[in-house]
Backbone as a chain_set.jsonl record, in Angstrom:
{"seq": "MFSFLRFLKHITLSAWKNATPIQAALITAILLVIIIILIISVVQVIVPFTYIAI", "coords": {"N": [[75.665, 76.76, 181.687], [75.919, 74.396, 182.278], [72.946, 73.764, 182.632], [72.285, 74.126, 180.228], [73.393, 71.77, 178.817], [72.383, 69.501, 179.967], [69.844, 70.012, 179.341], [70.071, 69.351, 176.486], [70.976, 66.56, 176.868], [68.409, 65.474, 178.006], [66.887, 65.932, 175.667], [67.656, 64.685, 173.988], [67.618, 62.029, 175.183], [64.735, 61.656, 175.647], [64.173, 61.569, 172.721], [65.007, 59.077, 172.045], [63.617, 57.317, 173.783], [60.802, 57.68, 173.083], [60.491, 58.081, 170.504], [60.33, 56.347, 167.334], [63.347, 54.671, 166.085], [64.433, 55.445, 163.79], [63.331, 58.158, 163.656], [64.668, 59.174, 165.813], [67.114, 58.928, 165.666], [67.407, 60.62, 163.342], [66.844, 63.119, 164.834], [68.978, 62.949, 166.487], [71.089, 63.412, 164.725], [70.211, 65.712, 163.619], [70.547, 67.57, 165.722], [73.361, 67.223, 166.466], [74.399, 68.245, 164.213], [73.697, 71.078, 164.43], [75.163, 71.702, 166.82], [77.98, 70.997, 165.826], [77.809, 73.249, 164.006], [77.305, 75.552, 165.698], [79.938, 75.576, 167.291], [81.919, 75.971, 165.429], [81.105, 78.294, 164.774], [81.251, 79.906, 167.041], [84.322, 79.725, 167.529], [84.945, 81.044, 165.1], [84.383, 83.632, 165.838], [86.135, 83.852, 168.293], [88.715, 83.927, 167.404], [89.758, 85.963, 165.756], [89.47, 88.16, 167.531], [91.501, 87.255, 169.38], [93.77, 87.721, 167.968], [93.685, 90.397, 167.624], [94.029, 91.224, 170.278], [96.577, 90.231, 170.917]], "CA": [[76.273, 76.163, 180.657], [75.333, 72.944, 182.548], [71.881, 73.304, 182.413], [72.125, 73.84, 178.716], [74.035, 70.673, 178.402], [71.564, 68.743, 180.696], [68.646, 70.141, 178.018], [70.281, 68.319, 175.596], [70.736, 65.359, 177.109], [67.115, 65.26, 178.146], [66.182, 65.87, 174.386], [68.325, 63.454, 173.273], [67.197, 60.681, 175.602], [63.354, 61.711, 175.216], [63.553, 61.198, 171.767], [65.349, 57.603, 171.982], [62.481, 56.843, 174.518], [59.589, 58.587, 172.387], [60.353, 58.183, 169.095], [60.708, 55.162, 166.408], [64.795, 54.672, 165.891], [64.832, 56.31, 162.756], [63.089, 59.406, 164.041], [65.522, 59.337, 166.925], [68.49, 58.982, 164.871], [67.335, 61.949, 162.519], [66.661, 64.139, 165.732], [70.283, 63.135, 167.182], [71.952, 63.875, 163.588], [70.246, 67.175, 163.476], [71.457, 68.235, 167.249], [74.827, 66.993, 166.098], [74.967, 69.178, 163.3], [73.799, 72.391, 165.214], [76.283, 72.016, 167.796], [78.999, 71.188, 165.319], [78.243, 74.708, 163.155], [77.582, 76.406, 166.878], [81.316, 75.318, 167.928], [82.59, 76.697, 164.411], [80.857, 79.935, 164.425], [82.163, 80.47, 168.254], [85.898, 79.751, 167.204], [85.474, 82.116, 164.402], [84.592, 84.923, 166.33], [87.103, 84.335, 169.047], [89.955, 83.972, 167.031], [90.203, 87.212, 165.593], [89.652, 88.906, 168.84], [92.807, 86.557, 170.121], [94.796, 88.181, 167.037], [93.638, 91.76, 168.136], [94.725, 91.205, 171.805], [98.073, 90.229, 170.811]], "C": [[75.981, 74.827, 181.091], [74.224, 72.56, 182.22], [71.436, 73.523, 180.881], [72.692, 72.436, 178.2], [72.766, 69.703, 178.998], [70.048, 68.73, 179.9], [68.954, 69.532, 177.203], [70.277, 67.038, 175.724], [69.442, 64.835, 177.351], [66.423, 65.341, 176.802], [66.529, 64.792, 173.794], [67.888, 61.755, 173.787], [65.742, 60.418, 175.407], [63.052, 61.246, 173.816], [64.232, 59.624, 171.367], [63.974, 57.149, 172.77], [61.243, 56.933, 174.024], [59.144, 58.191, 170.954], [60.973, 56.574, 168.033], [62.445, 55.403, 166.316], [65.105, 55.598, 164.521], [64.49, 57.772, 162.874], [64.453, 59.903, 164.915], [66.976, 59.851, 166.481], [68.732, 60.405, 163.952], [67.452, 63.173, 163.682], [68.012, 64.396, 166.311], [71.323, 63.859, 166.082], [71.595, 65.334, 163.613], [70.994, 67.853, 164.791], [72.639, 68.038, 166.655], [75.324, 68.306, 165.385], [74.839, 70.561, 163.749], [74.825, 72.408, 166.054], [77.391, 71.987, 167.257], [79.075, 72.828, 164.706], [77.971, 75.572, 164.839], [79.42, 76.476, 167.104], [82.295, 75.98, 166.899], [82.225, 78.19, 164.36], [81.476, 80.588, 165.846], [83.696, 80.631, 167.988], [85.915, 81.185, 166.194], [85.161, 83.428, 164.368], [85.624, 84.973, 167.417], [88.412, 84.118, 168.402], [90.536, 84.99, 166.318], [90.5, 88.113, 166.64], [91.15, 88.534, 169.365], [93.622, 87.587, 169.386], [95.177, 89.791, 167.48], [94.367, 91.818, 169.363], [95.99, 91.086, 171.711], [98.741, 91.282, 170.25]], "O": [[75.771, 74.026, 180.181], [74.025, 71.475, 181.673], [70.36, 73.123, 180.436], [72.343, 72.074, 177.076], [72.182, 69.121, 178.084], [69.289, 67.763, 179.839], [68.021, 68.814, 176.844], [69.709, 66.308, 174.912], [69.245, 63.696, 176.926], [65.316, 64.804, 176.758], [65.792, 64.042, 173.155], [67.844, 60.714, 173.131], [65.351, 59.298, 175.078], [62.003, 60.658, 173.556], [63.855, 59.098, 170.319], [63.222, 56.493, 172.048], [60.433, 56.182, 174.567], [58.042, 58.037, 170.428], [62.026, 55.977, 168.258], [62.76, 56.571, 166.541], [66.06, 56.373, 164.447], [65.197, 58.605, 162.308], [65.117, 60.899, 164.627], [67.672, 60.804, 166.832], [69.764, 61.067, 163.843], [68.148, 64.149, 163.402], [68.387, 65.526, 166.626], [72.181, 64.676, 166.415], [72.495, 66.173, 163.627], [71.963, 68.603, 164.682], [73.015, 69.11, 166.183], [76.197, 69.111, 165.708], [75.79, 71.308, 163.513], [75.512, 73.422, 165.927], [78.21, 72.746, 167.776], [80.069, 73.541, 164.846], [78.851, 76.423, 164.966], [79.999, 77.559, 167.033], [83.341, 76.49, 167.3], [82.962, 79.092, 163.963], [82.109, 81.643, 165.806], [84.233, 81.705, 168.26], [86.644, 82.157, 166.394], [85.396, 84.244, 163.477], [86.105, 86.091, 167.601], [89.331, 84.177, 169.219], [91.761, 85.004, 166.197], [91.549, 88.753, 166.715], [91.912, 89.429, 169.731], [94.215, 88.39, 170.106], [96.28, 90.315, 167.638], [95.372, 92.527, 169.409], [96.672, 91.828, 172.417], [99.97, 91.262, 170.172]]}, "num_chains": 1, "name": "protein.A"}
């Protein structure tokens, strides 16, 4: 888990160092959208199982 977070931090910092500001902002926005979709998907999978377990 922490290696994944380190990986995301590395990608974001590399984008800001090696790209123009517009490209870096675009890459960061895309990463944020992917993370939000991932969180929503995980919640949608976990919540039904908690109702079944209760």
